[in-house]
Phi, psi and omega in degrees: 000127182255135170259118189248119178254123172252110187254126176300154177298324178298314181287320179303316181292321181297319183272351184059044181273121181264091181231145179295156175278142177276126182238161174278189174305137182060027175076019186283146175045056182297137173088356180225040184271147172290152177244157185217142170255130178219196188301325186245008181214138173237126188244137178234135174263127181250138177216178186234133167247131182254123176256182185302312187231017177202168179239142179243121170271124182249133179237127183238123182279141190293320184274313184272339189063021176291141184244130170248142178234129182236111184272149177222138174257339176243143185295124182271171163253179185299322181298320180290318179296315180301316179293318179295320177302310182298324177292317178294318177303312180299316183293324178290321175302307183298323178299312181287326178294323179296316178295331180277357179077020182270315184246100177242341184252156180300319184294326177293319175297322178295321180298315179296317179299321178296319180298315179297314183294334188262013178311126190296325189213134173234126177240153184218131180227152168277119189189151173228110174293110186292339179288340178265351182300324180291326179292321181292327175294318176300316183300316181296322176295313179300319179299313178300319174297314179301312181293326180290322183280321185271327183050053176290147177294328178207148181281077183281177187300324176295319177290323178299316182293317181299315179295316179294321179299322180293306187288334182283352174250017170266140182294139181233170175213159177228164175064026179070012181294136182247344185282159181294335181290338180276001182277150178208165174256123181302324181298317183295315179296317179302317180292313183298321178295314180298320178297317180296319182282320197236358183242039179303130178080002184261000180288127180286343178290146182283144174270186182300326182267007177087359180263185180299142181253161176277162177273150182295154176275112185288341181276330170293322178295330181264006174078023176282142178304131183279000000 
C-alpha cells in the first residue's frame, strides 16, 4: 500500500522541503498533475493556510475529498508534519469506525493503528492537483467564516476537530459534475476507503465460510484501475 503526498509549492517552501516535481508522461506539465487514490495507493494533497499567529497544514484526500487540518504555532519540518498527519488520519479513522460500530474494542483499534503505521511505501512530490484547488478555496472561505463567527484566540485541537467535522459532512462533487447524482459526502467515502484498507476481518457480516468478512473495495466497484 502506497501513501502518496502531493505538496504545494507554498507548503514545500515553508517546510524547506527538497522534493521532486511531479510530471506527466515525457515530463509534461510538471507540478500540476492530477493525483489518484486506488486499491493500492491513497493520495493526499497538502497545502498551507497562514493565519495571524499560526500556520495550518491542510490535507485533502483525492477520492473522498476528506479534509484534515493540522495547526502549528512553531514552524515544523517535514518529518513533524508527516508524523502529525498520520496521527490525525488515524484518529479520524477510529472516530468514524467507532460511530459505524466497527471498532469498539482495543484490539480492533490496534489493528487499524498498525495498518496505518505499516504502510509499505511513502512518496512525496511538489505538486498541486488542480482538481482539488476548488475544494481548498472553499475550505479557506469556510475557515474565514468560522473564525469570524467563533473568534477563538487560537485554532486549538477542539476547534480543529469541530471545523473538520463540519466541512467533511458537506456534500461535494468532482469532475465538474452538476447533477444531484454526482454529489457525495466526504465522510462517507473516507470511511468506506478506510474500512477497506485497515479493517480487514472486522466486518460483522458473514463471509462464505461463516467467519468475519472483509469490507468491499470501493475503487474496484467504481471501475478505477487497480
